Backbone as CSV, one residue per row, in Angstrom:
resi,resn,N_x,N_y,N_z,CA_x,CA_y,CA_z,C_x,C_y,C_z
1,MET,-4.121,-4.558,15.592,-4.446,-5.564,15.948,-3.985,-5.881,18.037
2,LEU,-3.040,-5.275,17.895,-2.512,-5.157,18.973,-3.512,-4.376,20.147
3,ILE,-4.351,-3.461,19.702,-5.145,-2.907,20.840,-6.078,-3.903,20.764
4,ALA,-6.689,-4.159,19.464,-7.950,-5.014,19.417,-8.122,-6.154,20.483
5,SER,-6.587,-6.979,20.568,-6.216,-8.262,21.376,-6.632,-8.205,22.823
6,GLY,-6.129,-6.768,22.957,-6.434,-6.190,24.762,-5.185,-6.675,25.285
7,ALA,-4.052,-6.885,24.383,-2.970,-6.937,25.113,-1.785,-5.549,25.613
8,LEU,-2.596,-4.491,25.252,-2.070,-3.262,25.892,-2.744,-2.694,27.609
9,PRO,-1.651,-2.865,28.177,-2.847,-1.823,29.732,-3.162,-0.650,29.660
10,ALA,-4.568,-0.819,29.921,-5.361,0.453,29.773,-5.425,2.066,29.371
11,TRP,-3.596,2.237,30.181,-3.372,3.557,30.264,-2.902,3.746,28.296
12,SER,-2.589,2.501,28.275,-1.576,2.831,26.846,-2.649,3.056,25.604
13,VAL,-4.019,2.689,25.654,-4.950,2.788,24.595,-5.095,3.724,24.172
14,SER,-5.261,4.821,24.961,-5.747,6.465,24.321,-4.273,6.773,23.169
15,PRO,-3.463,6.545,23.976,-1.706,7.303,23.028,-1.521,6.377,21.868
16,ALA,-1.826,5.050,22.222,-1.482,4.110,20.722,-3.258,4.273,19.755
17,MET,-4.089,5.036,20.010,-5.179,5.441,19.185,-4.357,6.823,18.444
18,GLY,-4.125,7.910,19.205,-3.660,8.862,18.764,-2.208,8.460,17.732
19,ILE,-1.661,7.503,18.160,-0.100,7.436,17.182,-0.807,6.644,15.685
20,MET,-2.201,5.986,16.125,-2.664,5.292,14.892,-3.180,6.292,14.044
21,GLY,-4.200,7.387,14.461,-4.087,8.912,13.700,-3.761,9.904,13.172
22,PHE,-2.092,9.793,13.766,-1.012,10.635,13.326,-0.722,9.629,12.081
23,PHE,-0.453,8.643,12.027,0.163,7.706,11.070,-0.729,8.071,9.736
24,GLY,-2.392,7.601,10.649,-3.237,7.667,8.773,-3.395,8.984,8.107
25,GLY,-2.963,10.267,9.517,-3.142,11.566,8.381,-1.958,11.700,7.189
26,ILE,-0.812,10.969,8.065,0.446,11.067,7.108,-0.059,10.133,5.888
27,ALA,-0.448,8.719,5.721,-0.695,8.566,4.942,-1.729,8.920,4.003
28,GLY,-2.685,9.717,4.023,-3.068,10.668,3.343,-2.678,11.278,1.890
29,PRO,-1.368,12.005,2.401,-0.916,12.985,0.899,-0.345,11.883,0.194
30,SER,0.133,10.978,1.240,0.992,9.874,-0.023,-0.017,8.874,-0.839
31,ARG,-1.131,8.530,0.215,-2.185,8.494,-0.917,-2.457,8.856,-2.059
32,ASP,-2.673,10.359,-2.431,-3.121,11.022,-2.962,-2.138,11.042,-4.494
33,LEU,-0.608,10.942,-3.557,0.714,11.178,-4.776,0.563,9.770,-5.314
34,LEU,-0.017,8.453,-4.924,-0.082,7.205,-5.556,-1.101,7.252,-6.782
35,VAL,-2.222,7.620,-6.201,-3.393,7.904,-6.971,-2.598,8.881,-8.318
36,ARG,-2.224,9.402,-8.428,-1.879,10.483,-9.401,-1.101,9.670,-10.277
37,HIS,0.226,9.163,-9.686,1.323,8.568,-10.199,0.575,7.236,-11.050
38,ALA,-0.159,6.547,-10.431,-0.682,5.539,-10.889,-1.518,5.800,-12.049
39,ALA,-2.439,6.827,-11.855,-3.455,7.237,-13.082,-3.034,7.879,-14.106
40,THR,-1.549,8.414,-13.932,-0.937,9.030,-14.884,-0.392,8.063,-15.791
41,ALA,0.490,6.874,-14.983,1.442,6.303,-15.642,0.460,5.150,-17.008
42,ARG,-0.674,4.807,-15.896,-1.444,3.938,-16.995,-2.010,4.202,-17.912
43,PHE,-2.716,5.544,-17.449,-4.102,5.926,-18.592,-3.531,7.170,-19.101
44,GLY,-2.344,8.258,-18.745,-1.995,9.100,-19.372,-2.668,10.477,-18.726
45,GLN,-2.120,11.517,-18.989,-2.453,12.616,-18.014,-3.903,13.263,-18.198
46,GLN,-4.416,12.827,-19.286,-5.787,13.338,-19.649,-6.668,12.313,-18.788
47,ALA,-6.422,11.078,-17.820,-7.475,10.724,-17.532,-7.274,10.510,-15.792
48,PHE,-6.567,11.469,-15.272,-6.231,11.424,-13.696,-7.325,11.800,-13.159
49,GLY,-7.945,13.043,-13.592,-9.585,13.198,-13.280,-10.919,12.194,-12.595
50,ARG,-10.794,11.348,-14.179,-11.568,10.536,-14.080,-11.094,9.227,-12.767
51,VAL,-9.555,9.365,-13.038,-9.467,7.904,-11.747,-9.290,8.567,-10.483
52,TYR,-8.834,9.835,-10.032,-8.902,10.443,-9.220,-10.428,10.022,-8.275
53,GLY,-11.621,10.718,-9.245,-12.941,10.638,-8.964,-13.609,9.520,-8.601
54,PHE,-13.087,8.212,-9.003,-13.782,6.979,-8.905,-12.873,6.844,-7.949
55,VAL,-11.606,6.767,-7.214,-11.046,6.670,-6.096,-11.511,7.036,-4.969
56,TYR,-11.815,8.487,-5.173,-12.565,8.805,-3.906,-14.052,8.898,-3.790
57,SER,-14.760,8.250,-5.160,-15.959,7.858,-4.499,-16.076,6.325,-3.947
58,GLY,-15.115,5.481,-3.912,-14.907,4.476,-3.348,-14.645,5.200,-1.859
59,LEU,-13.820,6.032,-1.208,-13.410,6.123,-0.244,-14.868,6.690,0.782
60,ASP,-15.692,7.630,-0.291,-16.940,7.918,0.337,-18.236,7.072,0.357
61,LEU,-18.054,6.140,-0.380,-19.214,4.759,-0.286,-18.676,4.035,0.975
62,GLY,-17.387,3.805,1.398,-16.234,3.280,2.281,-16.854,3.685,3.928
63,LEU,-16.888,5.198,3.749,-17.186,5.795,4.944,-18.941,6.319,5.726
64,ALA,-19.516,5.674,4.574,-20.892,5.406,4.317,-21.656,4.237,4.678
65,VAL,-20.943,3.023,4.483,-20.943,1.682,4.651,-20.728,1.265,5.962
66,SER,-19.513,1.699,6.229,-18.647,1.612,7.747,-19.760,1.913,9.271
67,PRO,-20.179,2.583,9.295,-21.170,2.674,10.347,-22.340,1.344,10.356
68,LEU,-22.624,0.825,9.221,-23.616,0.126,9.075,-22.937,-1.114,9.217
69,VAL,-21.875,-1.373,8.973,-20.918,-3.036,9.683,-20.488,-2.853,10.825
70,PHE,-19.831,-1.978,11.227,-19.060,-1.652,12.403,-20.411,-1.300,13.810
71,GLY,-21.330,-0.289,13.866,-22.141,0.082,14.612,-22.872,-0.960,15.253
72,PRO,-23.236,-2.057,14.307,-23.990,-3.269,15.462,-23.332,-3.726,16.057
73,LEU,-21.495,-4.368,15.861,-20.519,-4.494,16.122,-20.747,-3.610,17.823
74,MET,-20.237,-2.232,17.526,-20.242,-1.465,18.799,-21.030,-1.663,19.832
75,ASP,-22.637,-1.681,19.071,-23.488,-1.881,19.879,-23.830,-3.190,21.040
76,ALA,-23.056,-4.174,20.074,-23.069,-5.442,21.042,-22.042,-5.520,21.995
77,GLY,-21.120,-4.536,22.011,-19.912,-4.227,23.014,-18.727,-5.107,22.230
78,ARG,-18.766,-5.334,21.093,-17.846,-6.247,20.703,-16.646,-5.079,20.131
79,PHE,-15.846,-4.779,20.481,-15.036,-3.150,20.549,-13.958,-4.166,19.527
80,GLY,-13.269,-4.778,20.564,-12.184,-5.851,19.466,-12.446,-6.273,18.469
81,ALA,-13.455,-6.686,17.656,-14.187,-6.905,16.647,-13.933,-5.908,15.975
82,VAL,-14.511,-4.763,16.499,-14.266,-3.284,15.143,-12.823,-2.860,15.248
83,LEU,-12.244,-3.267,16.209,-10.559,-2.825,15.914,-9.843,-4.216,14.757
84,ALA,-10.295,-5.212,15.118,-9.649,-6.181,14.116,-10.057,-5.894,12.733
85,GLY,-11.513,-5.475,12.974,-12.158,-5.296,11.393,-11.086,-4.176,11.099
86,VAL,-11.002,-3.143,11.373,-10.025,-1.524,10.757,-8.837,-2.546,10.385
87,ALA,-8.248,-2.907,11.533,-6.800,-3.318,11.108,-7.023,-4.525,10.062
88,LEU,-7.785,-5.182,9.603,-7.801,-5.819,8.625,-8.330,-4.848,7.403
89,LEU,-8.809,-4.473,7.308,-9.109,-3.193,6.244,-8.185,-2.040,6.145
90,GLN,-7.272,-1.916,6.764,-5.860,-1.215,6.773,-4.839,-2.199,5.909
91,GLY,-4.772,-3.197,6.355,-4.062,-3.974,5.753,-4.418,-4.135,4.491
92,ALA,-5.582,-4.771,4.062,-5.606,-4.455,2.629,-5.679,-3.412,1.598
93,ALA,-5.887,-2.443,2.549,-5.313,-0.801,1.537,-4.232,-0.885,1.466
94,ILE,-3.123,-1.186,2.589,-1.835,-1.356,2.016,-1.456,-2.185,1.028
95,LEU,-1.709,-3.313,1.245,-1.335,-4.355,0.152,-2.108,-3.777,-1.519
96,THR,-3.309,-3.526,-1.426,-3.454,-3.000,-2.881,-2.756,-2.382,-3.096
97,ALA,-2.144,-1.177,-2.194,-1.420,0.348,-2.635,0.386,-0.617,-3.037
98,LEU,0.563,-1.126,-2.037,1.713,-1.740,-3.103,1.297,-2.254,-4.165
99,GLY,0.246,-3.147,-4.731,-0.031,-3.851,-5.864,0.016,-2.805,-7.033
100,VAL,-0.779,-1.668,-6.441,-0.737,-0.692,-7.368,0.400,0.263,-7.803
101,GLY,1.568,0.318,-6.801,3.243,0.708,-7.074,3.673,-0.054,-7.734
102,ARG,3.884,-1.251,-7.813,4.187,-2.619,-8.544,3.777,-2.090,-10.261
103,GLY,2.454,-2.162,-10.073,1.856,-2.362,-11.113,1.904,-1.002,-12.133
104,SER,1.985,0.107,-11.405,2.356,1.749,-12.312,4.285,1.516,-12.487
105,ARG,4.922,0.478,-11.789,5.956,0.981,-12.232,6.389,-0.103,-13.349
106,SER,5.629,-1.060,-13.568,6.056,-2.007,-14.662,5.470,-1.710,-15.751
107,SER,3.742,-0.795,-15.895,3.664,-0.467,-17.022,4.411,0.928,-17.637
108,GLN,5.347,1.505,-16.550,6.098,2.683,-17.110,7.199,2.039,-18.124
109,ALA,7.825,0.720,-17.455,8.699,0.167,-17.800,8.615,-0.370,-19.294
110,ALA,7.513,-1.014,-19.720,7.062,-1.448,-21.256,6.727,-0.066,-22.017
């Protein structure tokens, strides 16, 4: 959101986007472990492959649809809206991960 607001000086946008990419890369393996833990905690070890496939099919769908959503915004020169949309979706992903983490802990306690 900071980049989308235009509050950063021009020289700092590229390093800020590099930092975003770095932390996005760090989140990938954590996401895989979260999916594995949540799938086995809720549905048992035998359901892991099905849940993993479902999650990654959703990721592929998102990667296929996002250019259709964000492309017209970029063509219109609304780059701040694209970055705000990405920030919103990343925030939703974090909230979802927190919810799954809480849900898998409570299902283990039961």
